[in-house]
C-alpha positions as a Markdown table, in Angstrom:
| # | Residue | x | y | z |
|---|---|---|---|---|
| 1 | Met | -97.5 | -17.1 | -21.6 |
| 2 | Lys | -97.7 | -18.3 | -18.0 |
| 3 | Thr | -94.5 | -19.5 | -16.4 |
| 4 | Thr | -94.6 | -22.6 | -14.3 |
| 5 | Ser | -91.2 | -22.3 | -12.5 |
| 6 | Pro | -91.5 | -21.5 | -8.8 |
| 7 | Leu | -90.3 | -18.2 | -7.4 |
| 8 | Ile | -88.8 | -19.9 | -4.4 |
| 9 | Thr | -87.8 | -23.5 | -3.6 |
| 10 | Asp | -87.8 | -25.3 | -0.3 |
| 11 | Asn | -84.0 | -24.9 | 0.0 |
| 12 | Gln | -84.3 | -21.1 | -0.2 |
| 13 | Ser | -85.5 | -18.3 | 2.1 |
| 14 | Leu | -87.3 | -15.1 | 1.4 |
| 15 | Ile | -85.2 | -12.3 | 2.8 |
| 16 | Gly | -86.7 | -9.2 | 1.4 |
| 17 | Ala | -88.7 | -7.4 | -1.4 |
| 18 | Ala | -88.8 | -3.9 | -2.8 |
| 19 | Thr | -90.8 | -1.8 | -5.3 |
| 20 | Arg | -89.3 | -0.4 | -8.5 |
| 21 | Phe | -88.8 | 2.8 | -6.5 |
| 22 | Gly | -86.7 | 1.0 | -4.0 |
| 23 | His | -89.3 | 1.2 | -1.2 |
| 24 | Thr | -89.2 | -1.9 | 1.1 |
| 25 | Ile | -92.1 | -4.3 | 1.1 |
| 26 | Pro | -92.6 | -6.2 | 4.4 |
| 27 | Val | -92.0 | -9.9 | 4.1 |
| 28 | Tyr | -92.6 | -13.0 | 6.2 |
| 29 | Asp | -91.2 | -16.4 | 5.5 |
| 30 | Asp | -93.0 | -19.3 | 7.1 |
| 31 | Gly | -90.5 | -21.8 | 5.8 |
| 32 | Tyr | -92.2 | -23.6 | 3.0 |
| 33 | Gly | -94.7 | -23.1 | 0.2 |
| 34 | Pro | -95.3 | -20.5 | -2.5 |
| 35 | Leu | -95.2 | -16.7 | -2.1 |
| 36 | Trp | -98.4 | -14.8 | -1.6 |
| 37 | Ile | -98.9 | -11.0 | -2.1 |
| 38 | His | -101.4 | -9.0 | 0.0 |
| 39 | Arg | -102.7 | -5.7 | -1.3 |
| 40 | Asn | -105.1 | -3.3 | 0.1 |
| 41 | Ser | -106.4 | 0.2 | -1.0 |
| 42 | Met | -103.0 | 1.7 | -0.3 |
| 43 | Gly | -101.0 | -0.8 | -2.4 |
| 44 | Ile | -98.8 | -3.8 | -1.4 |
| 45 | Ser | -98.9 | -4.4 | 2.3 |
| 46 | Gly | -96.7 | -7.5 | 2.3 |
| 47 | Ile | -95.4 | -10.6 | 0.8 |
| 48 | Val | -95.7 | -14.0 | 2.6 |
| 49 | Arg | -94.3 | -17.4 | 2.1 |
| 50 | Ala | -96.7 | -20.0 | 3.4 |
| 51 | Gln | -98.2 | -23.4 | 2.4 |
| 52 | Thr | -101.8 | -22.4 | 2.2 |
| 53 | Phe | -104.0 | -19.4 | 1.5 |
| 54 | Glu | -105.4 | -19.6 | 5.0 |
| 55 | Thr | -102.0 | -19.7 | 6.7 |
| 56 | Ala | -100.8 | -16.8 | 4.5 |
| 57 | Tyr | -103.9 | -14.7 | 5.4 |
| 58 | Gly | -103.4 | -15.3 | 9.1 |
| 59 | Ile | -99.8 | -14.2 | 8.9 |
| 60 | Cys | -101.0 | -11.0 | 7.1 |
| 61 | Glu | -103.5 | -10.4 | 10.0 |
| 62 | Asp | -100.6 | -10.9 | 12.5 |
| 63 | Glu | -97.8 | -9.1 | 10.7 |
| 64 | Phe | -99.1 | -6.6 | 8.2 |
| 65 | Phe | -102.6 | -5.3 | 9.1 |
| 66 | Pro | -102.5 | -2.1 | 11.2 |
| 67 | Glu | -103.4 | -2.1 | 14.8 |
| 68 | Ala | -106.8 | -0.6 | 15.6 |
| 69 | Thr | -106.2 | 2.9 | 17.0 |
| 70 | Glu | -109.3 | 2.7 | 19.2 |
| 71 | Thr | -108.8 | 1.6 | 22.8 |
| 72 | Leu | -110.8 | -1.4 | 24.1 |
| 73 | Glu | -112.9 | 1.1 | 26.1 |
| 74 | Glu | -113.8 | 3.1 | 23.0 |
| 75 | Ile | -114.6 | -0.1 | 21.1 |
| 76 | Arg | -116.9 | -1.3 | 23.8 |
| 77 | Ala | -118.6 | 2.1 | 24.0 |
| 78 | Asp | -119.3 | 1.9 | 20.2 |
| 79 | Tyr | -120.1 | -1.7 | 19.7 |
| 80 | Asn | -121.2 | -3.4 | 22.9 |
| 81 | Lys | -124.8 | -3.5 | 21.5 |
| 82 | Arg | -127.1 | -6.2 | 20.2 |
| 83 | Arg | -128.3 | -5.6 | 16.7 |
| 84 | Gln | -131.5 | -7.1 | 15.4 |
| 85 | His | -133.0 | -6.7 | 11.9 |
| 86 | Val | -136.7 | -6.8 | 11.6 |
| 87 | Lys | -139.0 | -6.8 | 8.6 |
| 88 | Met | -141.3 | -3.8 | 8.5 |
| 89 | Ile | -144.7 | -4.0 | 6.9 |
| 90 | Arg | -147.5 | -1.6 | 6.0 |
| 91 | Thr | -151.1 | -2.6 | 6.9 |
| 92 | Cys | -154.3 | -0.6 | 6.8 |
| 93 | Ala | -153.5 | 0.4 | 10.4 |
| 94 | Gly | -150.0 | 1.8 | 9.5 |
| 95 | Glu | -146.4 | 0.5 | 9.6 |
| 96 | Arg | -145.3 | -2.2 | 12.1 |
| 97 | Glu | -142.9 | -5.0 | 12.5 |
| 98 | Ala | -144.0 | -8.2 | 10.7 |
| 99 | Glu | -145.1 | -10.9 | 13.2 |
| 100 | Tyr | -144.5 | -14.6 | 12.7 |
| 101 | Pro | -146.7 | -16.6 | 12.1 |
| 102 | Gly | -149.6 | -14.2 | 11.9 |
| 103 | Asp | -148.4 | -12.2 | 9.0 |
| 104 | Tyr | -147.1 | -15.4 | 7.2 |
| 105 | Pro | -150.0 | -17.6 | 6.2 |
| 106 | Asn | -148.8 | -20.6 | 4.2 |
| 107 | Gly | -145.2 | -19.6 | 5.0 |
| 108 | Lys | -145.4 | -16.4 | 2.8 |
| 109 | Leu | -146.0 | -12.8 | 3.7 |
| 110 | Ser | -149.8 | -12.2 | 3.6 |
| 111 | Asp | -151.3 | -10.5 | 0.5 |
| 112 | Ser | -153.0 | -8.0 | 2.8 |
| 113 | Val | -149.8 | -6.3 | 3.9 |
| 114 | Asp | -146.9 | -4.6 | 1.9 |
| 115 | Phe | -143.3 | -5.0 | 2.7 |
| 116 | Val | -141.7 | -1.7 | 3.5 |
| 117 | Gly | -138.1 | -2.6 | 4.4 |
| 118 | Trp | -135.7 | -3.7 | 7.1 |
| 119 | Lys | -135.3 | -1.8 | 10.3 |
| 120 | Thr | -132.2 | -2.3 | 12.5 |
| 121 | Ile | -132.8 | -2.2 | 16.3 |
| 122 | Glu | -129.8 | -1.7 | 18.5 |
| 123 | Thr | -130.1 | -2.6 | 22.2 |
| 124 | Pro | -127.3 | -1.9 | 24.7 |
| 125 | Ala | -125.8 | -5.0 | 26.3 |
| 126 | Ala | -126.9 | -5.8 | 29.8 |
| 127 | Glu | -124.6 | -4.7 | 32.6 |
| 128 | Gly | -121.5 | -6.9 | 32.6 |
| 129 | Glu | -122.4 | -8.5 | 29.2 |
| 130 | Glu | -119.8 | -8.5 | 26.5 |
| 131 | Val | -121.3 | -8.6 | 22.9 |
| 132 | Trp | -119.1 | -6.1 | 21.1 |
| 133 | Ser | -116.9 | -8.7 | 19.4 |
| 134 | Glu | -120.1 | -10.3 | 17.8 |
| 135 | Asn | -121.5 | -6.9 | 16.6 |
| 136 | Glu | -121.6 | -7.1 | 12.9 |
| 137 | Leu | -120.4 | -3.5 | 12.6 |
| 138 | Phe | -117.3 | -4.3 | 14.7 |
| 139 | Cys | -116.7 | -7.4 | 12.6 |
| 140 | Glu | -116.9 | -5.4 | 9.4 |
| 141 | Ala | -114.3 | -2.8 | 10.6 |
| 142 | Phe | -112.0 | -4.9 | 12.8 |
| 143 | Gly | -110.5 | -8.3 | 13.4 |
| 144 | Phe | -108.5 | -10.2 | 16.0 |
| 145 | Arg | -104.8 | -11.1 | 15.3 |
| 146 | Pro | -104.7 | -14.9 | 15.4 |
| 147 | Asn | -101.7 | -14.9 | 17.6 |
| 148 | Gly | -102.6 | -11.9 | 19.7 |
| 149 | Pro | -100.7 | -8.5 | 19.8 |
| 150 | Asn | -97.5 | -8.3 | 17.8 |
| 151 | Asp | -94.3 | -6.6 | 18.9 |
| 152 | Arg | -95.2 | -3.3 | 17.0 |
| 153 | Asp | -98.6 | -2.9 | 18.6 |
| 154 | Ile | -98.9 | 0.0 | 21.0 |
| 155 | Leu | -102.3 | -0.7 | 22.6 |
| 156 | Lys | -101.6 | -4.4 | 22.9 |
| 157 | His | -105.3 | -5.5 | 22.6 |
| 158 | Gly | -104.7 | -7.7 | 19.5 |
| 159 | Ile | -107.3 | -6.0 | 17.4 |
| 160 | Tyr | -106.4 | -4.8 | 13.9 |
| 161 | Ala | -108.3 | -2.4 | 11.6 |
| 162 | Lys | -109.6 | -3.7 | 8.3 |
| 163 | Asp | -109.3 | -1.8 | 5.0 |
| 164 | Leu | -112.9 | -1.0 | 4.4 |
| 165 | Ile | -112.3 | -0.5 | 0.7 |
| 166 | Gly | -111.0 | -4.0 | 0.4 |
| 167 | Asp | -108.0 | -6.2 | 0.4 |
| 168 | Ser | -106.7 | -9.2 | -1.6 |
| 169 | Leu | -104.3 | -12.1 | -1.1 |
| 170 | Glu | -103.1 | -14.0 | -4.2 |
| 171 | Met | -100.3 | -16.3 | -5.1 |
| 172 | Leu | -97.3 | -14.3 | -6.4 |
| 173 | Thr | -96.5 | -15.4 | -9.9 |
| 174 | Pro | -93.5 | -14.4 | -12.1 |
| 175 | Glu | -95.9 | -12.5 | -14.3 |
| 176 | Leu | -97.2 | -10.6 | -11.3 |
| 177 | Val | -93.7 | -9.8 | -10.1 |
| 178 | Ala | -92.9 | -8.4 | -13.5 |
| 179 | Ala | -96.1 | -6.4 | -13.8 |
| 180 | Leu | -95.7 | -4.9 | -10.3 |
| 181 | Glu | -92.0 | -4.4 | -10.9 |
| 182 | Ile | -91.1 | -6.1 | -7.6 |
| 183 | Thr | -87.6 | -7.2 | -6.7 |
| 184 | Leu | -87.3 | -10.2 | -4.4 |
| 185 | Ser | -84.3 | -11.0 | -2.3 |
| 186 | Ile | -84.0 | -14.8 | -2.0 |
| 187 | Glu | -81.1 | -16.7 | -0.3 |
| 188 | Glu | -80.0 | -20.3 | -0.4 |
| 189 | Asn | -80.3 | -22.1 | 2.9 |
| 190 | Glu | -77.1 | -23.6 | 4.2 |
């Protein structure tokens, strides 16, 4: 049976949280709204109080996600490349990139060619050009803290490392608190 009573009310503040083993769970109270729990491949990364999913996720990016250990110079060296995906086809003359419109009569790939697969072409950015933040591999592995570096960041570039296995943010319910055996510390506001 699902409980409808809120875990926290507007006249209360989230002070802390802990696991059943007594390990502290990082918390952040944005003042109003429901509680949200963020989990990644390592477990619970934090509990946030925020009015919307989007606000809660932004707080997680700012407060809970780990700072990228790579320097900006290392990131630029690895990701300052343009990436283009091209369709490869096989013709009687061999494999080559598909050309539009020649290989696409009537808007479809010609019957005289076979689709082989996709090829990714990486081209280093031009001198002085900064495209690393748009590189899809960078975007898959990293993100930018919405409010820039936090107090705990060492490199101070405002880039966090994503959990490549996955993460989730969901509203914290009494049932989830019980299932995860979480203890919440909530105080009445004066």
